[in-house]
MMTF fields as JSON, N, C-alpha, C and O atoms, coordinates in Angstrom:
{
  "mmtfVersion": "1.0.0",
  "mmtfProducer": "UNKNOWN",
  "numBonds": 275,
  "numAtoms": 276,
  "numGroups": 69,
  "numChains": 1,
  "numModels": 1,
  "chainsPerModel": [1],
  "groupsPerChain": [69],
  "chainIdList": ["A"],
  "bondAtomList": [4, 2, 8, 6, 12, 10, 16, 14, 20, 18, 24, 22, 28, 26, 32, 30, 36, 34, 40, 38, 44, 42, 48, 46, 52, 50, 56, 54, 60, 58, 64, 62, 68, 66, 72, 70, 76, 74, 80, 78, 84, 82, 88, 86, 92, 90, 96, 94, 100, 98, 104, 102, 108, 106, 112, 110, 116, 114, 120, 118, 124, 122, 128, 126, 132, 130, 136, 134, 140, 138, 144, 142, 148, 146, 152, 150, 156, 154, 160, 158, 164, 162, 168, 166, 172, 170, 176, 174, 180, 178, 184, 182, 188, 186, 192, 190, 196, 194, 200, 198, 204, 202, 208, 206, 212, 210, 216, 214, 220, 218, 224, 222, 228, 226, 232, 230, 236, 234, 240, 238, 244, 242, 248, 246, 252, 250, 256, 254, 260, 258, 264, 262, 268, 266, 272, 270],
  "bondOrderList": [1, 1, 1, 1, 1, 1, 1, 1, 1, 1, 1, 1, 1, 1, 1, 1, 1, 1, 1, 1, 1, 1, 1, 1, 1, 1, 1, 1, 1, 1, 1, 1, 1, 1, 1, 1, 1, 1, 1, 1, 1, 1, 1, 1, 1, 1, 1, 1, 1, 1, 1, 1, 1, 1, 1, 1, 1, 1, 1, 1, 1, 1, 1, 1, 1, 1, 1, 1],
  "groupList": [{"groupName": "MET", "atomNameList": ["N", "CA", "C", "O"], "elementList": ["N", "C", "C", "O"], "formalChargeList": [0, 0, 0, 0], "bondAtomList": [1, 0, 2, 1, 3, 2], "bondOrderList": [1, 1, 2], "singleLetterCode": "M", "chemCompType": "L-PEPTIDE LINKING"}, {"groupName": "ARG", "atomNameList": ["N", "CA", "C", "O"], "elementList": ["N", "C", "C", "O"], "formalChargeList": [0, 0, 0, 0], "bondAtomList": [1, 0, 2, 1, 3, 2], "bondOrderList": [1, 1, 2], "singleLetterCode": "R", "chemCompType": "L-PEPTIDE LINKING"}, {"groupName": "CYS", "atomNameList": ["N", "CA", "C", "O"], "elementList": ["N", "C", "C", "O"], "formalChargeList": [0, 0, 0, 0], "bondAtomList": [1, 0, 2, 1, 3, 2], "bondOrderList": [1, 1, 2], "singleLetterCode": "C", "chemCompType": "L-PEPTIDE LINKING"}, {"groupName": "ILE", "atomNameList": ["N", "CA", "C", "O"], "elementList": ["N", "C", "C", "O"], "formalChargeList": [0, 0, 0, 0], "bondAtomList": [1, 0, 2, 1, 3, 2], "bondOrderList": [1, 1, 2], "singleLetterCode": "I", "chemCompType": "L-PEPTIDE LINKING"}, {"groupName": "GLN", "atomNameList": ["N", "CA", "C", "O"], "elementList": ["N", "C", "C", "O"], "formalChargeList": [0, 0, 0, 0], "bondAtomList": [1, 0, 2, 1, 3, 2], "bondOrderList": [1, 1, 2], "singleLetterCode": "Q", "chemCompType": "L-PEPTIDE LINKING"}, {"groupName": "TYR", "atomNameList": ["N", "CA", "C", "O"], "elementList": ["N", "C", "C", "O"], "formalChargeList": [0, 0, 0, 0], "bondAtomList": [1, 0, 2, 1, 3, 2], "bondOrderList": [1, 1, 2], "singleLetterCode": "Y", "chemCompType": "L-PEPTIDE LINKING"}, {"groupName": "LEU", "atomNameList": ["N", "CA", "C", "O"], "elementList": ["N", "C", "C", "O"], "formalChargeList": [0, 0, 0, 0], "bondAtomList": [1, 0, 2, 1, 3, 2], "bondOrderList": [1, 1, 2], "singleLetterCode": "L", "chemCompType": "L-PEPTIDE LINKING"}, {"groupName": "ASN", "atomNameList": ["N", "CA", "C", "O"], "elementList": ["N", "C", "C", "O"], "formalChargeList": [0, 0, 0, 0], "bondAtomList": [1, 0, 2, 1, 3, 2], "bondOrderList": [1, 1, 2], "singleLetterCode": "N", "chemCompType": "L-PEPTIDE LINKING"}, {"groupName": "ASP", "atomNameList": ["N", "CA", "C", "O"], "elementList": ["N", "C", "C", "O"], "formalChargeList": [0, 0, 0, 0], "bondAtomList": [1, 0, 2, 1, 3, 2], "bondOrderList": [1, 1, 2], "singleLetterCode": "D", "chemCompType": "L-PEPTIDE LINKING"}, {"groupName": "ALA", "atomNameList": ["N", "CA", "C", "O"], "elementList": ["N", "C", "C", "O"], "formalChargeList": [0, 0, 0, 0], "bondAtomList": [1, 0, 2, 1, 3, 2], "bondOrderList": [1, 1, 2], "singleLetterCode": "A", "chemCompType": "L-PEPTIDE LINKING"}, {"groupName": "LYS", "atomNameList": ["N", "CA", "C", "O"], "elementList": ["N", "C", "C", "O"], "formalChargeList": [0, 0, 0, 0], "bondAtomList": [1, 0, 2, 1, 3, 2], "bondOrderList": [1, 1, 2], "singleLetterCode": "K", "chemCompType": "L-PEPTIDE LINKING"}, {"groupName": "PHE", "atomNameList": ["N", "CA", "C", "O"], "elementList": ["N", "C", "C", "O"], "formalChargeList": [0, 0, 0, 0], "bondAtomList": [1, 0, 2, 1, 3, 2], "bondOrderList": [1, 1, 2], "singleLetterCode": "F", "chemCompType": "L-PEPTIDE LINKING"}, {"groupName": "VAL", "atomNameList": ["N", "CA", "C", "O"], "elementList": ["N", "C", "C", "O"], "formalChargeList": [0, 0, 0, 0], "bondAtomList": [1, 0, 2, 1, 3, 2], "bondOrderList": [1, 1, 2], "singleLetterCode": "V", "chemCompType": "L-PEPTIDE LINKING"}, {"groupName": "GLY", "atomNameList": ["N", "CA", "C", "O"], "elementList": ["N", "C", "C", "O"], "formalChargeList": [0, 0, 0, 0], "bondAtomList": [1, 0, 2, 1, 3, 2], "bondOrderList": [1, 1, 2], "singleLetterCode": "G", "chemCompType": "PEPTIDE LINKING"}, {"groupName": "PRO", "atomNameList": ["N", "CA", "C", "O"], "elementList": ["N", "C", "C", "O"], "formalChargeList": [0, 0, 0, 0], "bondAtomList": [1, 0, 2, 1, 3, 2], "bondOrderList": [1, 1, 2], "singleLetterCode": "P", "chemCompType": "L-PEPTIDE LINKING"}, {"groupName": "GLU", "atomNameList": ["N", "CA", "C", "O"], "elementList": ["N", "C", "C", "O"], "formalChargeList": [0, 0, 0, 0], "bondAtomList": [1, 0, 2, 1, 3, 2], "bondOrderList": [1, 1, 2], "singleLetterCode": "E", "chemCompType": "L-PEPTIDE LINKING"}, {"groupName": "SER", "atomNameList": ["N", "CA", "C", "O"], "elementList": ["N", "C", "C", "O"], "formalChargeList": [0, 0, 0, 0], "bondAtomList": [1, 0, 2, 1, 3, 2], "bondOrderList": [1, 1, 2], "singleLetterCode": "S", "chemCompType": "L-PEPTIDE LINKING"}, {"groupName": "TRP", "atomNameList": ["N", "CA", "C", "O"], "elementList": ["N", "C", "C", "O"], "formalChargeList": [0, 0, 0, 0], "bondAtomList": [1, 0, 2, 1, 3, 2], "bondOrderList": [1, 1, 2], "singleLetterCode": "W", "chemCompType": "L-PEPTIDE LINKING"}, {"groupName": "HIS", "atomNameList": ["N", "CA", "C", "O"], "elementList": ["N", "C", "C", "O"], "formalChargeList": [0, 0, 0, 0], "bondAtomList": [1, 0, 2, 1, 3, 2], "bondOrderList": [1, 1, 2], "singleLetterCode": "H", "chemCompType": "L-PEPTIDE LINKING"}],
  "groupTypeList": [0, 0, 1, 2, 3, 4, 5, 6, 7, 8, 1, 9, 10, 1, 6, 7, 3, 11, 8, 12, 10, 6, 3, 4, 13, 2, 13, 3, 11, 11, 9, 6, 3, 3, 12, 10, 3, 11, 14, 15, 3, 0, 15, 6, 16, 3, 17, 17, 11, 12, 13, 6, 6, 3, 3, 2, 9, 3, 1, 14, 3, 5, 6, 11, 11, 9, 10, 12, 18],
  "groupIdList": [1, 2, 3, 4, 5, 6, 7, 8, 9, 10, 11, 12, 13, 14, 15, 16, 17, 18, 19, 20, 21, 22, 23, 24, 25, 26, 27, 28, 29, 30, 31, 32, 33, 34, 35, 36, 37, 38, 39, 40, 41, 42, 43, 44, 45, 46, 47, 48, 49, 50, 51, 52, 53, 54, 55, 56, 57, 58, 59, 60, 61, 62, 63, 64, 65, 66, 67, 68, 69],
  "secStructList": [7, 6, 2, 2, 2, 2, 2, 2, 2, 2, 6, 6, 1, 1, 7, 7, 2, 2, 2, 2, 2, 2, 2, 2, 2, 2, 6, 2, 2, 2, 2, 2, 2, 2, 2, 2, 2, 7, 4, 4, 4, 1, 1, 1, 7, 2, 2, 2, 2, 6, 2, 2, 2, 2, 1, 1, 1, 2, 2, 2, 2, 2, 2, 2, 6, 6, 7, 7, 7],
  "xCoordList": [76.034, 75.607, 75.101, 75.739, 73.788, 73.839, 74.773, 74.411, 76.142, 76.893, 77.503, 78.025, 77.159, 76.861, 76.015, 76.525, 74.241, 73.313, 73.963, 74.453, 74.391, 74.484, 75.489, 75.017, 76.464, 77.427, 77.118, 77.636, 76.243, 75.911, 74.999, 74.623, 74.007, 73.263, 74.124, 74.094, 75.049, 75.996, 76.857, 77.209, 77.051, 77.491, 76.138, 76.694, 75.16, 73.621, 73.347, 72.978, 73.535, 73.308, 74.166, 73.913, 75.074, 76.531, 75.619, 75.481, 74.86, 74.611, 72.924, 71.961, 73.187, 71.989, 71.384, 71.456, 70.582, 69.862, 70.366, 70.333, 70.848, 71.889, 72.195, 71.64, 72.899, 74.07, 72.281, 72.073, 71.304, 70.094, 69.746, 69.554, 69.707, 69.133, 70.297, 69.979, 71.306, 72.396, 72.39, 72.342, 72.428, 71.773, 70.713, 70.516, 70.117, 68.897, 68.803, 68.164, 69.304, 70.034, 70.792, 70.305, 71.691, 72.823, 71.752, 72.372, 70.936, 69.871, 68.904, 68.37, 68.543, 67.741, 68.957, 68.718, 70.158, 70.825, 71.379, 71.93, 71.459, 71.382, 70.978, 71.516, 69.493, 67.953, 67.991, 67.152, 68.563, 68.741, 69.482, 69.097, 70.788, 71.77, 70.941, 70.787, 70.494, 70.202, 68.882, 68.945, 67.829, 66.865, 67.248, 66.54, 68.692, 69.287, 69.707, 69.179, 70.52, 71.328, 70.179, 70.199, 68.786, 67.342, 66.443, 65.497, 66.247, 65.014, 64.444, 63.806, 64.373, 62.346, 61.999, 61.345, 62.64, 61.824, 60.796, 59.971, 61.286, 60.297, 59.121, 58.141, 58.818, 57.6, 56.471, 55.246, 57.341, 56.376, 54.964, 55.077, 54.02, 52.599, 53.174, 54.17, 51.908, 52.511, 51.766, 52.006, 51.136, 50.758, 52.074, 52.312, 52.769, 54.372, 54.691, 54.441, 55.103, 55.705, 54.841, 55.473, 53.131, 52.537, 52.708, 52.532, 53.093, 52.336, 54.138, 54.096, 54.794, 56.477, 56.365, 57.558, 55.87, 55.691, 54.925, 55.271, 54.092, 53.893, 53.701, 52.899, 54.523, 55.227, 56.615, 57.071, 57.103, 58.541, 58.14, 58.991, 56.758, 56.543, 55.488, 55.26, 55.015, 54.559, 55.099, 54.503, 56.096, 57.239, 57.523, 57.487, 57.725, 58.151, 56.891, 57.058, 55.88, 54.695, 53.915, 53.277, 54.481, 53.495, 55.093, 54.886, 55.986, 56.864, 56.503, 56.705, 55.801, 56.122, 54.802, 54.853, 53.698, 52.131, 51.895, 51.623, 51.91, 50.815, 52.102, 51.762, 53.386, 54.135, 54.241, 54.879, 53.382, 54.135, 55.123, 55.417, 55.436, 56.683, 55.807, 56.407],
  "yCoordList": [-24.538, -23.572, -22.388, -21.396, -21.986, -21.403, -20.059, -18.976, -20.521, -19.728, -18.563, -17.448, -19.384, -18.945, -18.009, -16.899, -18.097, -17.178, -16.46, -15.61, -16.246, -15.164, -14.176, -13.088, -14.229, -13.844, -13.108, -11.994, -13.561, -12.847, -12.35, -11.599, -12.307, -11.507, -10.3, -9.418, -10.5, -9.303, -8.279, -7.13, -8.782, -8.266, -7.655, -6.941, -7.673, -7.68, -6.022, -5.089, -5.732, -4.81, -3.495, -2.351, -3.848, -2.525, -2.347, -1.146, -2.542, -2.347, -1.151, -1.36, -0.145, 1.044, 0.319, -0.705, 1.922, 1.664, 1.558, 0.612, 2.704, 2.999, 1.938, 1.501, 0.793, -0.488, -1.281, -1.612, -1.553, -2.425, -1.993, -2.896, -0.76, -0.597, -0.886, -1.187, -0.822, -0.938, -2.691, -3.124, -3.202, -5.347, -5.178, -5.635, -4.706, -4.791, -4.25, -4.88, -3.291, -3.067, -4.262, -4.742, -4.572, -5.529, -6.785, -7.78, -7.064, -8.3, -8.021, -9.035, -6.573, -6.358, -6.67, -7.3, -6.224, -5.719, -7.388, -7.47, -8.529, -9.912, -10.459, -11.307, -10.078, -10.865, -10.089, -10.493, -9.426, -8.368, -9.115, -9.124, -9.857, -10.381, -11.675, -12.04, -12.25, -14.014, -13.535, -13.97, -12.577, -12.614, -12.355, -12.433, -11.897, -11.02, -12.947, -13.454, -13.936, -14.699, -15.362, -15.54, -16.02, -16.472, -16.086, -16.254, -15.458, -14.173, -15.405, -15.252, -16.541, -17.028, -17.464, -18.489, -16.315, -16.701, -15.172, -15.053, -14.241, -13.484, -13.972, -13.262, -15.471, -15.536, -16.312, -16.418, -16.649, -17.307, -16.624, -15.445, -16.896, -16.0, -15.399, -15.695, -14.106, -13.467, -14.135, -13.733, -14.916, -15.302, -16.165, -16.569, -16.246, -17.027, -15.781, -15.838, -14.907, -14.004, -13.257, -12.742, -13.4, -12.393, -13.88, -13.938, -14.789, -16.268, -15.683, -15.131, -15.66, -15.479, -14.54, -14.286, -13.624, -12.08, -12.123, -11.301, -12.748, -13.381, -14.261, -14.206, -15.011, -16.023, -15.563, -16.239, -14.589, -13.694, -12.619, -11.953, -12.244, -11.5, -11.693, -10.812, -12.758, -13.137, -12.661, -12.01, -13.018, -13.123, -11.662, -11.321, -11.088, -9.581, -8.533, -7.592, -8.728, -8.47, -8.413, -7.62, -10.292, -10.589, -9.656, -9.589, -9.281, -8.971, -7.672, -7.127, -6.972, -5.442, -5.295, -4.958, -5.789, -5.501, -5.977, -5.224, -7.584, -8.641, -8.69, -8.64, -8.776, -9.317, -8.335, -7.289, -8.83, -7.791, -8.237, -9.412, -7.461, -7.808, -7.369, -7.465],
  "zCoordList": [-19.419, -20.703, -19.966, -20.32, -18.673, -17.402, -17.723, -18.182, -17.308, -17.252, -18.804, -18.812, -19.773, -21.094, -21.29, -21.44, -21.374, -21.127, -20.468, -21.211, -18.988, -18.666, -18.938, -19.266, -18.905, -19.7, -20.886, -20.966, -22.005, -23.45, -23.125, -24.025, -21.826, -20.789, -20.943, -21.801, -19.71, -19.114, -20.357, -20.087, -21.42, -22.49, -23.573, -24.408, -23.745, -24.614, -23.672, -24.384, -22.14, -21.326, -21.685, -21.308, -22.374, -22.902, -23.891, -23.658, -24.825, -26.117, -25.785, -25.046, -26.573, -26.48, -27.853, -28.532, -27.729, -28.702, -30.006, -30.792, -30.107, -31.797, -31.747, -32.755, -31.128, -31.576, -31.659, -32.826, -30.919, -31.12, -32.858, -33.673, -33.202, -34.598, -35.646, -36.797, -35.37, -36.054, -36.496, -37.647, -35.7, -35.716, -36.305, -37.431, -35.851, -36.859, -38.23, -39.072, -38.486, -39.622, -40.441, -41.465, -40.036, -40.566, -40.231, -40.606, -39.904, -40.296, -41.564, -42.015, -42.326, -42.974, -44.052, -45.082, -43.764, -45.261, -45.317, -46.414, -44.733, -44.521, -45.116, -45.828, -45.025, -45.7, -47.264, -48.069, -47.535, -48.754, -49.888, -51.057, -49.332, -49.817, -50.146, -51.311, -49.24, -49.332, -50.799, -51.949, -50.261, -51.959, -52.915, -53.919, -52.955, -54.855, -54.953, -55.943, -54.102, -54.651, -54.908, -56.126, -54.286, -54.091, -54.388, -53.618, -55.478, -56.157, -55.835, -54.794, -56.231, -56.012, -54.723, -54.532, -53.328, -52.747, -52.207, -51.301, -53.174, -53.098, -53.702, -53.48, -54.75, -55.483, -53.968, -53.925, -53.102, -52.079, -52.103, -52.438, -51.92, -51.424, -50.182, -49.523, -50.0, -48.972, -46.982, -45.844, -47.37, -46.145, -45.504, -44.366, -46.715, -45.77, -44.928, -43.723, -45.334, -44.987, -43.418, -42.496, -43.472, -42.328, -40.986, -39.769, -41.955, -40.68, -40.345, -39.245, -40.596, -39.814, -39.585, -39.418, -39.396, -38.848, -37.71, -36.861, -37.455, -36.573, -35.454, -34.522, -35.714, -35.229, -34.434, -33.512, -34.804, -34.233, -33.559, -32.969, -33.517, -32.749, -31.46, -30.632, -31.463, -30.113, -28.796, -27.938, -28.792, -27.819, -27.317, -26.135, -28.069, -27.943, -27.622, -26.846, -28.149, -27.539, -26.272, -25.58, -26.346, -24.98, -23.762, -22.55, -24.145, -22.887, -22.63, -21.545, -23.889, -24.129, -22.647, -21.464, -23.638, -23.098, -22.089, -21.154, -21.861, -20.767, -19.554, -18.372, -19.867, -18.612, -17.737, -17.853, -16.566, -15.537, -14.216, -14.0, -13.641, -12.993, -11.368, -10.297]
}
């Protein structure tokens, strides 16, 4: 399993910021497709989206601001 993770990390190091932003755009367009297929998702309370945003942002914020090498 560790060899697989190391392989993927080595492959990810090839990507530059432009490539990462293209991948981010793919995620956004994928989400838009899902919302077009299941429009009732948008009827959820805004607080569900805020909660998911916070959960997804914890690790990147921690790594960017708090973690010191």
